[in-house]
N, C-alpha and C positions, 0 to 999 in steps of 0.2 A: 508736868508730867513726873511720873516716878520710874526709876530704873529698876528692873526685875521686880515689878510691882507686887507680885504674889509671894515674895519669899519672907514675908513676916512669920510664916509657919513652914518649916520643913521637918520631915519625919526622920530623926536620926536613928530610928529603929529599922527603917526600910533598907533594902539594898541601895547601893550607890547607882545613880542613874546612868543611862546609856550615853549621857553627854560627857562622860568622864573616860580617861585613858585607862587601859587594862591594868596598868601598874597601880593606879589609884584604887581600882575596884579590888584588886588583891589585898592592898593595905588596909582597906576599909572593912575587912572582915573583923578587924580589931574595933571594938566598940569606942575606945578613946579616940581612934582616928576619926570616926564618924562624928564624935562631939567637937573635935577641932574643925572638921569640915564644916559643921553648922556655923561656927563663928565666922567663917569666911563666905558662906553661901547666903546668909541673911543680909539683905541690903536695905530692908525696910522694917519698921517696928509696927506700923499701923496696918490694920485689916483694910480690905477694899472699902468697906462702909466708912470707916475713919478717914481714909484718904480722900474719899469723895466728900465727906463733911468738911474736910480741911481745904477743899478747893482743887484737888487733883482731878484732872479730866483726861489725861493721856496715860494709858497703861501698856507697859512693855512686857510682852508675854512669851514665855518659852514653854513648850508642852511636849508630852511624851506619853506613849503607852507604857504599861509595866510588863516588860518581857516575862514570859511565863505565866501571866495572869489570864484566866479564861475570860472571854468577852473583849470588848473593844474600848473600855473605859480610858479616858484620857486625863492626866494629871498635869498640874504646873511642875516645872522641874528647874533646879539650879544646883547642880551637884547631887543634891538629895531630893526626894519627891516631896511635893507640896500637896495642897488640897485637890480634890477632883475639880476639873475645869467647870463642870456643871454646877457645883455649889458656888463657885465664884461668880458665874454668870447670873445665877438666881439672886445673889446678894446685890449685884449691881442694878438688876432690873428692878428690884424692890425699891432702891433709891429713886430711880428714874420715874416710877410709878408715882412716887410722892412729890417729884419735882419735875413736872411735865415740860419745863422750859430749858432744862439742863441737856447738855450734849457731851457725849464722851467718845473717845477714840480708842479702839482696842487694836493693838498692833501685834499680831501673831507672827513673830519673825524667826523663830527657831522651832523646828520640829524634830524629834528623835524617835526612833524605833516605830515609825508609822508608815503603813502602806496605804494604798487608795481607800481600802475599806475603813481603815481608822479615820482618815480624813473626812470621808462621807459621814461617818458617825459623829465627828466633832462639828461639822458644818450643820447637820441636822439639830445638834444641841444648840448651836448658836441661833438657828431659825426658831426653835422652840421657845428659847428664853426671851428673845426680843421681838419676834413677829413683826408687825407693821411699824415698829420703831426704827428698823434698819433702812439706812439710806443707800440707794443704789448709786453705782458709780456714775459720776457727773463731772463736767468741767469744774476744776477746783475753784476757780474764780466765782462760780455761781453759788457755791455752798456757804451762804451767809447764815446768820442765825435766823433771820427773817425767813429765808428759804426753808430752813429746818422747821420752824414753827408752823409756817403755812402748811407744810406737808405732814406735820406731826411725827417727824423723824427725830431720833435722839442718839443714834448710834451709828458710827463709821467703823467698819471692820477692815483692817488691812491684813492680807493673807499672803505671805511670801511663799507661795507654792503654785505651780502651773494650773492646778485645779481651780484658781480663782476664776479662770476663763469660763468655767461652766455655770457660775452663779452671778446674777447681775448685782447682788449686794456685797460681793467681796471686791474690795479695792486692791489692785496690784501693789506689791511692795514698792515698786519704783515711783509710786505716788507719794511716798513719805520717806525719803532718804534720811538716814541717822548716822552720819559719819562718826566714827569711833577712834578716839586719840590713843587708846591702848598705852597709857603712861601712868607712872606713879609720881611724876613731877608736875606740880600745879602750874608752874610757869609755862612748861611745854603744853599743858592742857589749854590754857588760856590763849596761847599763840594759835593752837590748833583751831579752837573755836572761832577766833577772828578770821583766820585763813578760810575755813569752810564756810562761814557766812559770806565772805566776799566772793566765793565761788558758786554761791546758791543760785539756782535756776530762778530767773525773774518771774516766769509764769508757769502754771501747770502742775505744781507740786506743793505739798505741805513740806515742812523741814524740821527736823528734830536736832536741836543742839544738845549733845550728851555731856553735861557738865559733871562728869564723873571720873574718878581715878580708878585704875585697874591694877590690882596687886600682881607682882611677878611671882614666880616660884620662889626665888630668894627672899622676896619680901615675906611671904607666908612662913618660910623656914626660919627667918630671923624673929618673927613675932608670932610664933604659933598660937600661944594662949591668948594673946591681946585681941586678935580678931580684926576684921576690916574696920569696924567703927572706930575703935580706939587707936588703930595704927594709921589709917590714912584720912578718915572722914572728919572726925572732930577738929583736927589741927588745920585742915585745908578749907572747910566749908566757909569761914568768913571771907577769905579771899575770893572764892567762887561767887559768893553772894554779892560782893562789891562789883564783880564783873557784870553780874545780872543787872544790878541797879544802873549801870552805866549804858545799858543797851536801849535801842529804839526798836519798836515793832513795825510792821509793814513790809512793803516790798523791799527786798535786800536786807532787811532787818531780822530780828529774831522772830520765830513763829511759835514753836514748842520747846520748852527747855526741860530736861530731866535731871533728876538728882537722886542720890542715895539719902536714906534717912531724912525724908522730907520734913519732918516735924522738929528737927534739932535747931533750925533757924526759921525765920519768917520767910521761908522759901515760896510757898504758893502765893502768899499775900504780895510779896515783892514782884513776882511775875505777873500776877493779875494787875497790879497798880501800873505797869508799863502801859496798859491799854489807855490810861488817862492821856498819854502823850498823843494818841491818835485823835482823841476828842479836842485837845488843844489846837492840833493842826487843822482840824474841820472848822473850829471856831475862827481861827485866824484867817482861813481861806474865805470865809463868808463875812 
C-alpha cells in the first residue's frame, strides 16, 4: 500500500485545504508558503496508474469539497488540493479493466468540508466508476482471491463515515484498522509496528501497518526547503525495508503495509515476496 496515495500532484495555486489550521491558511496566502507546503504534502511520486503497475494494491485516501465552489465536486487533499476523485477512480478502473484478476483496496479515511449531500455525490461516483466490480461487505475470512474471481469483484471500498451503513458495498472503517505511530524516530516506529502487530485482532478485520514517519512542526521548521522526502524518508527507508523483509504474513502477521515514496526502494516487490512464505508453509504442511 501507499500512504496519502493521491499526493503525487497537489495544486500549489489553489487555496489551502480545510484540513489545515486557520493560522496555516493565513500564512498560505503567500505563494512561497504554498511552495514549501507542497514539499511536505507530497508523499508519493507515482500516479495511480504507475503505482498499480508497480504492485501497489491498497490506497490511503483523504478527500474534501472545495469550500465556496459551486456544485459538489470532491477532491483528494493533503494540505493542498489534489486531483478530482472522479479522475482518480476512472484511472484505477481503466487498470482493472485491463487486469480482471487484480483486486484493490480503497480506504476513504478522512473527509473534510463534506455534508451528507457531498457524501452521496461521492458514493454515486464510486458506484459509477466500478459498478459490478464492487465487493459487498462479507466476513473478512471469506474474501479470498478465489472468492473475488468467482464473483468478478475487484474493489473493496472502506468508508470511515456512518453513511457506510446505507450501502452494502461500503465496508466500515473498523474492518481495516491502521494504527499510526506519529513519530519522526525510526526506532520508535519499528517498535510501534511490532507492538500493534502483537495486538492485532486474530479474526474479522484486515490490518494496515503504516511504515511511515510523520514530521513534527519543528521538523518542518528546521528543514523548510528540504521537504519530507529529503529530511525523513531517504535516510530511513532502508531500515524500514529491513523490518518488512523480516516479517511473516498470515494470522497475527503482517497484512497490508504502507510507505511513502514507494518507488525509492523495492518496497512493493519486497512486500509481495512475503507471500512466498505462506506457500512454503502450505508445502511443508502437506
